[in-house]
Each structure stands twice: as structure tokens, then as C-alpha cells.
C-alpha positions in Angstrom: 107.7 111.8 71.4 106.0 114.9 70.9 103.6 117.0 73.4 106.0 116.6 76.5 106.6 119.2 78.8 110.7 120.4 78.9 110.5 121.1 82.3 108.4 119.0 85.2 108.1 120.3 88.7 108.5 117.9 91.6 106.4 118.2 94.5 107.9 116.6 97.3 105.7 114.7 99.6 108.1 112.4 101.4 108.1 114.3 105.0 104.3 114.2 104.7 102.9 111.3 102.9 106.1 109.5 102.8 106.1 109.6 106.9 102.3 109.5 108.2 102.0 105.4 107.2 105.4 104.4 109.1 105.4 102.5 112.5 108.3 104.4 113.5 107.6 108.0 114.8 110.7 109.9 113.6 111.6 112.6 116.2 111.8 116.4 115.1 115.4 116.7 114.8 115.2 114.2 112.1 111.9 115.2 110.4 113.7 118.5 110.3 117.0 117.1 109.0 115.1 115.1 106.0 113.7 118.2 104.9 117.0 120.3 104.9 118.3 117.4 102.8 115.5 117.2 99.9 115.7 120.9 99.8 119.7 120.8 99.1 119.0 118.7 95.9 116.7 121.1 94.4 113.0 120.3 94.9 111.2 123.0 95.0 108.0 122.6 96.8 108.2 120.1 99.8 105.2 119.0 101.9 106.5 119.3 105.5 103.6 117.8 107.5 100.4 118.1 108.5 98.1 120.1 110.9 95.7 117.2 111.8 94.4 115.3 115.3 98.1 113.7 116.9 95.6 110.9 118.0 95.1 109.9 114.6 98.3 110.4 112.8 101.2 110.5 115.5 103.6 110.6 112.9 102.5 114.0 112.2 102.4 115.2 115.6 104.2 118.7 116.3 104.5 119.7 112.5 104.6 123.6 114.0 108.1 123.0 115.3 109.1 121.2 112.1 108.1 124.2 110.4 109.6 126.9 112.9 113.1 124.9 112.6 113.2 125.0 109.1 115.3 128.1 107.4 113.8 129.8 104.4 114.9 128.9 101.3 115.0 131.2 98.4 112.9 129.3 95.7 111.8 126.4 97.8 108.4 126.2 99.5 107.2 124.8 102.5 103.6 123.0 102.7 101.3 121.4 104.9 98.0 119.7 104.9 95.7 121.8 106.7 91.9 119.9 107.4 90.5 122.3 109.1 89.8 125.7 110.6 91.9 124.9 113.6 94.8 123.5 111.8 94.9 126.5 110.4 95.6 128.5 113.2 98.3 126.1 114.0 99.8 126.8 110.9 100.1 130.6 111.2 102.9 132.1 112.4 105.1 129.1 111.5 106.4 130.7 108.4 104.7 128.0 106.0 104.5 129.2 102.1 101.0 127.6 101.7 98.4 124.9 102.8 96.9 121.8 101.2 93.2 120.9 101.3 91.8 117.7 100.7 88.8 116.6 99.5 87.8 112.9 98.3 86.2 112.6 94.7 84.3 109.6 97.0 81.6 109.8 99.9 83.1 106.2 101.2 86.8 107.8 101.2 85.4 111.2 102.8 83.9 109.8 105.4 86.8 107.1 106.4 89.6 110.1 106.1 87.5 113.1 106.9 84.6 111.9 109.4 82.2 114.5 106.6 80.7 113.6 103.5 82.2 115.5 100.4 79.8 118.4 100.9 80.8 119.3 104.4 84.8 118.9 103.6 83.6 121.2 100.8 82.9 123.9 103.2 85.4 123.7 105.7 88.2 123.5 103.1 86.3 127.0 101.7 87.1 128.8 104.9 90.8 127.1 105.3 91.5 128.4 101.5 89.9 132.0 102.2 91.8 132.1 105.5 95.1 131.0 104.0 94.1 133.2 101.0 93.8 136.1 103.7 96.7 135.7 105.7 98.5 135.7 101.9 99.1 131.9 101.6 99.7 129.7 98.3 96.9 127.2 98.3 97.3 124.0 96.9 94.1 121.6 96.5 94.8 117.2 96.2 91.6 115.5 95.1 91.5 112.0 96.7 90.7 108.8 95.6 90.3 110.7 92.0 90.3 107.4 90.2 89.6 104.4 92.6 88.3 104.3 96.2 89.6 101.8 98.7 85.7 101.2 99.9 83.3 101.7 96.8 85.6 100.8 93.8 86.0 102.7 90.3 85.0 106.6 90.7 83.0 108.6 88.1 85.2 111.1 86.4 82.4 113.9 87.0 82.7 113.0 90.3 86.4 114.2 90.2 85.2 117.3 88.2 82.5 118.2 90.6 85.2 118.6 93.2 88.4 120.0 91.1 86.0 122.9 90.1 84.8 123.3 93.7 88.7 123.6 94.6 89.3 126.4 91.8 86.3 128.3 93.0 87.3 128.0 96.3 90.9 129.5 95.4 93.2 126.7 95.0 96.2 127.8 92.3 96.3 124.2 91.2 94.4 120.8 91.8 96.3 117.4 92.0 94.7 114.5 91.1 95.8 111.7 93.7 95.4 107.9 92.7 95.6 106.8 96.4 95.4 103.4 96.1 97.8 102.8 93.3 94.9 101.3 91.6 95.0 103.1 87.9 95.8 102.6 85.0 97.8 104.8 81.9 94.3 104.3 80.0 92.6 105.6 82.7 94.9 108.4 83.6 94.9 109.5 80.3 91.2 109.4 80.1 90.5 111.6 83.3 92.6 114.0 82.3 91.6 114.0 79.0 88.1 115.4 80.3 89.5 118.0 82.5 91.7 119.6 80.1 88.5 120.2 78.3 88.1 123.0 80.7 90.9 123.4 83.4 93.8 124.6 82.2 96.7 122.7 81.5 99.0 124.5 84.3 96.4 124.1 87.0 96.3 120.7 87.2 98.9 118.1 88.9 99.5 114.5 89.5 100.0 112.4 92.9 100.3 108.5 91.7 101.0 105.7 93.9 103.0 102.7 92.7 101.4 100.1 94.8 100.5 97.9 91.7 103.9 98.9 89.7 101.9 101.6 87.6 103.3 105.0 88.8 106.0 105.5 86.5 103.7 104.1 83.2 100.9 107.0 84.4 103.0 109.9 84.8 104.5 109.1 81.3 100.7 109.3 80.1 100.2 112.4 82.0 103.4 113.7 80.6 101.7 113.2 77.3 99.4 115.4 77.8 101.4 118.0 78.9 101.5 117.8 82.5 104.3 119.4 84.1 103.8 119.0 87.9 104.1 115.8 89.3 103.8 114.7 93.0 106.6 111.8 94.8 108.0 110.6 97.8 111.4 110.2 98.8 112.6 106.9 98.9 109.3 105.8 97.8 107.9 105.6 101.1 104.2 106.6 102.4 100.4 105.5 101.7 97.5 106.6 103.6 96.2 105.4 107.2 93.2 105.5 106.3 93.1 103.9 102.9 93.7 100.2 103.2 96.1 99.2 100.4 97.3 102.6 100.0 100.9 101.6 100.2 103.8 102.3 97.8 104.3 106.0 96.7 106.3 107.1 93.5 109.7 107.5 94.2 111.6 110.7 93.9 114.4 109.0 92.6 112.9 106.5 90.4 110.8 109.5 88.6 114.0 111.6 88.1 116.2 108.9 86.8 113.4 108.4 84.3 112.7 112.1 83.7 116.5 112.9 83.2 117.1 110.3 80.9 114.2 111.6 78.8 115.6 115.1 78.8 113.0 116.8 81.2 114.6 119.2 82.8 113.9 119.5 87.0 116.6 121.3 89.1 116.9 118.4 91.2 119.9 116.5 92.0 119.3 112.9 92.0 122.2 112.0 93.6 121.3 114.3 96.8 117.7 112.9 97.0 119.2 109.1 97.0 121.7 110.2 99.9 118.7 112.2 101.9 116.5 108.7 101.3 119.4 106.4 102.1 119.8 109.0 105.7 116.3 108.5 105.9 116.4 104.7 105.8 119.2 104.6 108.5 116.8 106.4 111.0 113.8 104.3 110.1 115.9 100.9 111.0 114.6 99.7 107.6 115.2 99.5 103.2 113.2 102.5 101.6 111.9 100.8 98.5 112.9 103.2 96.3 114.5 101.1 93.5 117.0 103.6 92.6 118.0 104.0 95.5 118.6 100.8 96.4 120.6 100.2 92.8 122.4 103.0 92.5 123.9 105.3 89.9 125.1 103.4 86.7 128.1 106.3 86.6 130.9 106.0 89.4 129.9 107.3 92.9 130.1 111.1 92.8 128.4 111.6 89.3 125.4 113.6 89.2 122.7 112.8 86.8 121.0 116.0 87.3 119.3 118.4 84.5 
């Protein structure tokens, strides 16, 4: 298969996107242990939480304490979602390497998720991006509902383009397109990416693909065939959005790693260590995680690590 990248960077979103939809609110100790296990596995970028209102997303409360307790690791970037200036002020001084801003491409979802129009949310995020950049923090942008909105249906590619360019103009080093409710198909993923790649450099785009309807890995392959080399995933396959009905089923990091390594694509991540982190989280949550690889396990004897 021509055009595939030789190496893919995985952005681990389990400690944030994975846990924010769980009915169980984990302790700071449990969240820190989960993140450290993922860092031990070699994941280079980890979303560790969100500086959002704890009354709306109680699973992300005490994110500042979580970050402060994480030791600095060479080659690992810890990021957190920051919705506004107040959230940014909470993030300062915690040791974060970067922040994530997350406007939507759908007006209906922007109102549901952020309580603001797209234009108002972009103005808010410009302030966050400017403040973060002035403090020397990396800024990453995620476009929610890049393909489908749970309230208004299909999202126009030009609406996604407008938000993506706004993120680049405010200083985001990378823009990630999110299939928030896991409704996109490979044809739709390819069409939008081809549209944006006419104007945006390949290395500045990534994808965040949910597996709600079982299409996440197929959608990743469609992106890889265009050369994209940045993919979000959630250890254990946990996750969703509290403000997007039906937004269940993140792409499991283990399932993604199994596919990539089997295709000869390097990641620098130890698959079995990620599986161990997910199984430990499973015990903390008191329920099985949905990751297929976490449940099936390796094809080889226990202890043989399949990493590239």
C-alpha cells in the first residue's frame, strides 16, 4: 500500500476523553497511576484532563492536582483541554506542556458543548491560544463534529475548513479533526481530508475517530493512505462526550497499535504495556473496558511484547 507513513504518532486521550464519560469519578491517585502507566508504555502525547467546570464534568475535577503530581518525562508531552481564560489561569504553573482548544464545526453542537456560537467560541479560544503561546505552551486545536453533528446531521466541509483555518491562524501547531459521534465512513473521511490537504500541510493535520458504529480503524486506514501520521486514541476504548448523545466508543489505543504494528508502521509504543494500563483501569472502574485487544490479548505467549 503506497502512501502509508512509516511512523505514526499516537495522541493518548484516555485520561481525558476516556474518563469524562464514565459514571465512576476516579480519585486523583487512580488518574495519576493511569497516566504514568501510559507514559511508561512510550506514548509521546497524553491528554491528562480538562480545566472545565467540575459541576458539568465532575470526572475532570482536580485536573490541576493531577498535573502537578506527574513527574516530568523526556519525550512526553502532557496536555489538557482549556475552554476559556479562567481555565488557562488554572493551568498555569501546573507543569503542562500544552493546551487543547476545541471549537465545533456545527453551530448546534457549539451551543450544546460550549454554550456559545462558533464565532464566539473562536474568540474565546483566540484569547486562550494567545495566553498559552505567551507562556511558552504548545497549542493544539481539535475541530469537534468535523463530519456529523448529533443535533443537525452532516456537517459541510466548508464549515470544517473555516474552523480549521481559524485554529491555524490563532497559532495552533496542529489541527485534529474529530468524528465526535463516530458516524463517519472511510469515504467521508477521505473526502474531507483531501479537501483540506489542498490548503493545509500534511504534518499539521490529525484525526480523532470514535468507534461508535465500528468504523474507526477503517477510517484511520483511509487517513493513513493519504499520509496522515497523527492519530488520537483512548486506552481501553473508553470515552465519549457528555454533551453529544450517542458519542460512545473511542478508538482503543490497543486496537490501533495492533493494526499499525501488524502493518509495519512504527509508533514507539509498547502494546502490552498499554494493555496492562487498560486492565488496571478496568479494575479501578469495576467493569470491563471495550477494547477488543485488551480482552483478547496477544497471539504470542504472555510477556512477549509486540512493539515497533
